[in-house]
N, C-alpha and C positions, 0 to 999 in steps of 0.2 A: 734266740737260732743257739742248736749248737754248733759244737766246734766240730769239726770234718765235714759236716753238712756239704757245705758248698765245694769241698774238695771233691765229692763225690759227684756233686753236680754237674762238675764242670766235665768231670771224666765222663760221667754216665752218657750228659747230652751230646758228644764228642762219639760216644760207641753207638747211640742210637741212629745218629747221622749217616754213620759206616757201617752200620750192620746191613745192608743190603749190599753194598761193594763188597765187603769179607764173604760174602757167600759166593761171589764170582770172583775172591781173590784167584785161585786157580788158576783159571783161564790165562791170567795177567801175570802169574810167575811171582802171586805175592803170600806172603806165609809158610806155616811152614812144612816142606815136602815131604816129613818122616813123622808123621802123628805117632804121639808114644799113647799106648791105652793100655800099659804095663797095669797087670793087680796090683790093688792094693793089700796091707795089711793092717790087724787092726793093732790100734797101739794103748797099753794100760793105762789105768788110771795111777797109777804107781811113775812110770814113764811123765805122764804130765807133771805129778805133783815136782819129780826130781827135778826135772829139767825144763819145764815151762813156766809154772808158776811164781817164782822170784824173778824171772824177768818181766813177767805180766804186771807185777807188782810195780817194779820201779818204771816201766812204760807208763801206767796209770799214773804216778804221781807226777812224770815232765808235762800233764795237763794241769796242776796246781799253781797258784800264782809265784813269782821267782821270791817273795819275801815268806810264804811257807816252806818253799823247799828247801831255804837258806838255813831257816829254823830249825824245821823239817818237824814243824807243826803244821799239818795237813789234814787232821783227823784220822779218820779209818783206813787212808792209804797209805798214810805215815804209820800208822799203828801195827798194820800186819805185817809190817818188815821188822817190828822190834826200837829198840829206844838206841840200840850201839850203832846204829849207820851216821856215817858221819860225813857229810856234802861239803865238800871244801871248794868249790868252782863251779860257778855260776854264768851263762853266757847267753846273749840274744837277745833282741830287741821284738821279740811278739811281730815282728814284721818280714823286714826281707830276711833277717836273721832270727828263725825261730825259738826259741827259748831251749837250753840243753843244760843238764848239770853232770859234773860226776863225784862221785860218791866213795867213798872206803865202805866195804861190806866185809867187817872183820870175823862176821858169822861162817863166813866161805872164804875169807883168804882172798877177796878181788876187791878190784876197782872197777867201778860201775861207771858206764857213760849212757844216759838215755837223753833222749831227744825229741820232744815233743811234734806233735801231728800241725796241720794246718788248722790257723784261728781264722778262721770266716769273718771275723769282727773286724779285722785287718786286711784290708787290699791289697797290700803287696805280699803279705804269704801267700794269697790265694793268685797272683799272678807268679810267684814262682813253680805252684802246678801248672801252670795253663802254658807253661814255653815247653814243650813235649816233643820238639823236635831232636832228630838223633845228629850228635854234634863227636868229634874226637876225644876220647879220653886224653888227660892231660898228662902226658907223659912224662913232664915233668917232677910230677908229682908218684907217680907210675909207674917209676925207670922199668921195673920188669915189663911191662905191659910193651914197652920202645918195639917198633916194628909189626904188631901184631894187629894193627889195623883195625882198633876198636871203639866202639862210640859207645854212647849215651845220653841218657835224657837229657837235656840242656839245663832246665830249670833244675834238676836236681843235683845236677853237677855245680852249677854255679852257687848253691845254697850249702854244698857240702865247702866249696873253696871259702864261704865266708867263716868256716870254725874251725877249718881241718889244723892250721897252726897251734891254734890254740889249745885245741883238744889234743894232739899229742904231746903237746907241751904237760897239757895237766897229767895224763896219764903216767908219762915218766917220771913226774915229781911225784905223784900216787904213789909209784913201783919207789921209788927211792928211798922216799920217808915211812913207809908203814915195812909191813912184813907181807903185802899182798905179793902171791905167786902168781895171781889170773887175771885175764880184765875179759869183761863183756859187757860188749855193745848192742843197746836193745831199742827200740822207738816203735812207732805205732801208726800208719798212714804214710805221708809223707817223712813224717819223723824212722819209718822205717826204711826206705831208700835212702834216707844220708846214713843212717845207722847202717848200711851194708857198703857203702864207699866206705865210711870210718874205719870199716874192719877190716878193706883191702889195705887200706893206707897206712893204717896199725900193722897190719899182716908183716909188710911190706920194712916198717920202721922200727918197730921195737925187736929186743932179743928173742932169739926162736925158744928160750928156756922159758918163756913168755906163756901160759897157756890161754888162749884165746877164744874166745866162744861170742856166737853171734844168734840172739835171738830174737825176732821180728813180729810182729803182726800187722795183718791188712798192708802185706808190701806189696805197689803196684810195681809193675815190670820198668827196671831202670835202666837196662843198656839189649845190643844186639846177642845175636849168639855167639860172637866171638868175647864178649863180656861175661856173657852165662859160663860160659868154657872157662874165663880165668876165674874166675868164684869157683866154681866146681874145682879147678885146679889147686887153687891156692887156699880156700877154705875146706871143702870137702864137707866131711860131717859133724863140722864143728858150726855149720851153719844149720839154723832151723828157720823156716820161715811158717807164721803159723796161720790158716785163713780160714775163714767162719763162712759156711753155708753157702748162701748165694751173694755174699758181699761182692759187687762189682768192681770194688778197687783194684784186686789180684787179677783183672781181665784185661787190664788197662793200661798203659796205651797199647793197641790192639796189636794181636802178632803179623797180621797184615802188612801194618808199620813198619815191620823189622826187627820189633822188640821180643826178648825172648828172654823166660823167667831160669834164673839155675835150679838145679837138681834139691834135693831137701826137702818138698814141701810135707807139711802135715796138716790135712784138712780134716774141718769136726762138721761132720754130716750132721749133726743135730743139738739141741740142747733146751733143755726141760723148763718147767714154770718155774724152779727154783735157782736158775742161772748154772746148773751144771749140766755138762756135755756128756751126750747119752750115745756116742761115738767119734772116735778120733780116727783117722788112718794115716799110714806113711806109704805118698805117692812117691815110686820109684821114678828116676830120672828128671827131665826138663818137662817143665809145662803137661803134665798127665793130665788126659781128658777123662781121666776118672772122677778128678780132684776140681778146683776153682776153675781150671781152664774147660772143661767139659760145661760150665755152666751156661743157660740160655740167658741173654740180656733181658725177655723179658720178664723174668722170675727175679731180676736184681731185686736186694733189701738195703737199703741205706742203714736200718737197723741193725742187719746182721754185720755190717761195718765199723757198728761201733760196739755191738756187744747187748750179752753177756757174751763170751768166750765158753770159758771153765770157770767154778769157784765163784760164780757170780761176779767175775769182775768182767766191767765193760770200759773202754775209753770215751776223750772227749772231758769239756768242760763240764757235763752233766754229772761227771765220774769222779771229778773232783772241785767241790768248790769254794774252798779253800785258799 
């Protein structure tokens, strides 16, 4: 069984159950009252290589075993990044705490935080995804959100809470003991959701001189409209969430339940038989109907969630057997 497949199945079955309700949602005041259909613009291969390729390599490695990541002996996924990457912290238990690692990437003067997506071989991990009701954002951690009435996905926030302090301490230690001036936060699937929460937490806690970048793949919706606005105002264009063709995960939890994506989606429109993207577009605004939000659930493809995305990069356990 492929990792992530059960994560998709849970959300996909939920979406199928509610698809007829979503058609009627406007009658009951659900969903977005201001659909976004702004035109997209093509993204060059050079941009993909410079902005997305290295984060994708790190996100792929998060699916390798802890021992392989710690020693940085995970075969082709590790080799793609070069031998100078130093993994100095690993956490998680492949259950209620999905694996994450923190590394120093000297080639880009960056401390990297990468979160694993869902492991369907462990039921506790899947249950994190299944708790998708909206709950209040913990403003004792996100103090700048106090009074904004922000709500986020229950399971994602609980998963984030279990590693937040360790991630912050690890990043601070990495910045203090290396010459790194940048921080990259990345992940795929559930890992993308936790990485986005991490990025917002780190943005508030780190010195403003640190250049924070967030690049995530197959991101489900994490919170409500207030959350999406909060992310946009805090991270702006330093966040990129990359979606792949008819992947169903970015369309859930559904909009009519109050969930909204932040801006800065980059949508892959096609991939050839060699695993190379044949088209990638930048999607202005939140939940752009010309990108993943406009996908029809009947065309949903679990394979698109796993990849390949570009440069023959896929995610999940099958993408890293080490």
